[in-house]
C-alpha positions in Angstrom: 125.2 -46.5 40.8 125.8 -50.2 41.3 129.3 -51.5 40.3 129.5 -54.0 37.6 129.4 -57.6 39.0 132.8 -58.7 37.7 133.0 -61.8 39.9 129.6 -63.1 38.7 130.5 -62.2 35.1 133.8 -64.1 35.3 132.1 -67.1 36.9 129.6 -67.2 34.2 131.9 -66.5 31.3 134.8 -68.7 32.4 132.9 -71.3 34.4 129.6 -71.8 32.6 130.4 -70.7 29.1 133.9 -72.1 29.4 135.4 -69.3 27.4 139.2 -69.0 27.3 140.3 -66.0 29.3 141.4 -64.0 26.3 138.0 -64.5 24.6 136.2 -63.5 27.9 138.2 -60.3 28.3 137.5 -59.3 24.7 133.7 -59.5 25.3 131.8 -56.4 26.1 129.3 -56.6 29.1 126.5 -56.3 26.5 127.9 -59.4 24.6 128.1 -61.3 27.9 124.5 -60.3 28.7 123.4 -61.6 25.3 125.1 -64.9 26.0 123.3 -65.1 29.3 120.0 -64.3 27.6 120.5 -67.0 25.0 121.2 -69.6 27.7 118.9 -68.5 30.5 116.4 -66.1 29.0 116.6 -62.3 29.3 116.6 -60.8 32.8 115.9 -57.3 34.0 117.9 -57.7 37.2 121.4 -58.8 38.2 122.2 -62.5 38.7 121.6 -63.6 42.3 123.7 -66.0 44.2 121.1 -68.8 44.2 120.8 -68.5 40.4 124.6 -68.7 40.1 124.6 -71.8 42.3 121.9 -73.3 40.1 124.0 -72.6 37.0 127.1 -74.2 38.7 125.1 -77.3 39.5 123.7 -77.6 35.9 127.1 -76.9 34.3 129.8 -78.2 36.7 133.5 -77.5 36.0 134.2 -81.3 35.7 136.9 -81.4 38.3 
């Protein structure tokens, strides 16, 4: 069994969706997947690094 990709999930939830940490940690993985699907379309496979890089380019943190 593949472990849950927590690093990618946190990058998406906190970085892309800009959720406050307390809201992020209250979400279930299924809710996070639904948010991903609403933004990027449903996927049947895990997020790949190049896709995460693309998201980070489209939605920068605004340093």
